[in-house]
Every structure is written in structure tokens, then in C-alpha cells.
C-alpha positions as CSV (number, residue, x, y, z in Angstrom):
1,M,-80.4,122.2,56.8
2,R,-82.2,119.2,58.2
3,I,-81.7,115.7,59.6
4,I,-83.0,112.8,57.5
5,N,-83.7,109.3,58.8
6,G,-81.9,110.3,62.0
7,N,-78.4,109.8,60.6
8,K,-78.0,112.1,57.6
9,V,-77.6,115.9,57.5
10,F,-78.9,117.6,54.4
11,F,-77.7,121.0,53.4
12,S,-79.8,122.8,50.8
13,T,-78.3,124.9,48.0
14,N,-79.2,128.0,50.1
15,D,-77.4,126.5,53.2
16,V,-74.3,125.9,51.0
17,R,-74.4,129.5,49.8
18,M,-74.6,130.8,53.3
19,F,-71.7,128.6,54.3
20,A,-69.6,129.6,51.2
21,R,-69.9,133.3,52.2
22,T,-67.7,132.4,55.3
23,W,-65.0,130.8,53.1
24,P,-63.5,133.2,50.5
25,G,-62.7,131.2,47.3
26,C,-64.9,128.3,48.4
27,I,-64.7,125.4,45.9
28,L,-68.0,123.8,46.8
29,Q,-70.5,124.1,44.0
30,D,-73.9,125.9,44.2
31,R,-75.9,122.7,45.0
32,A,-77.1,120.6,47.9
33,Y,-74.9,118.2,49.9
34,W,-75.5,115.6,52.5
35,F,-73.4,113.8,55.2
36,E,-74.3,110.5,56.7
37,F,-73.2,109.4,60.2
38,D,-73.2,106.1,62.1
39,G,-74.6,105.6,65.6
40,E,-71.4,106.8,67.2
41,G,-71.3,110.1,65.2
42,N,-68.6,109.0,62.7
43,L,-69.0,110.2,59.2
44,V,-69.6,107.2,56.9
45,D,-70.8,108.7,53.6
46,T,-71.3,111.9,51.7
47,N,-72.1,113.1,48.2
48,I,-69.1,115.5,48.0
49,P,-67.2,114.7,44.8
50,E,-63.5,114.2,45.0
51,N,-62.7,117.5,43.1
52,E,-64.5,119.4,45.9
53,D,-63.0,117.4,48.8
54,G,-61.0,120.2,50.4
55,L,-60.9,122.1,53.7
56,E,-64.4,123.5,53.0
57,A,-65.8,120.0,52.7
58,I,-64.1,119.1,56.0
59,A,-65.5,122.2,57.7
60,L,-69.0,121.5,56.3
61,A,-68.8,117.9,57.5
62,D,-67.8,119.1,60.9
63,D,-70.8,121.5,61.0
64,A,-73.0,118.6,60.0
65,G,-71.7,116.5,62.9
66,Q,-72.3,119.4,65.3
67,Y,-75.8,119.8,63.9
68,M,-76.5,116.1,64.5
69,A,-75.4,116.8,68.1
70,G,-77.8,119.7,68.4
71,T,-75.6,122.7,67.7
72,R,-76.6,125.0,64.8
73,P,-73.6,126.4,62.9
74,R,-73.0,130.2,63.4
75,W,-73.2,130.9,59.7
76,A,-76.7,129.4,59.6
77,T,-78.0,132.1,61.9
78,V,-76.8,135.0,59.6
């Protein structure tokens, strides 16, 4: 995972695979995702399609926000 342009968190396909291992039955596809935040840390955009917009997407968005704040998700250190 990495921060792009100071406001977007990019998760590679490998990052998504590691995250999915923590969610049995994860509906996220085996591909890269990104989450964009405004200057106050609010989520403003993502490339998650509607058919994958479930609890897993919310959790991954939360992890992205925490990563923007300097905290690496626990699953990323596995």
C-alpha cells in the first residue's frame, strides 16, 4: 500500500489478498483499489464498485484512513 499525491491510499492486488485473508467470504475482487480523502480526512472517492460495497469495503476504507494518519493495518504486517 502507498499514499499517492498526499490524499489517496492505493492498495495493490497483493495488499487486497492479505486483507481478504482476514475476512472469510470476502467479496472484494483480486485487484487493486484506492481511496481518496479530503484535507480533513473524510473519504471523498474510491474505485470500489457498487457490487463490492459491503462491510469489507468499509473496513478497507477505514484501514486506508488510518494509514493516511500513520498507522499501518495489522493485516499488512503478516
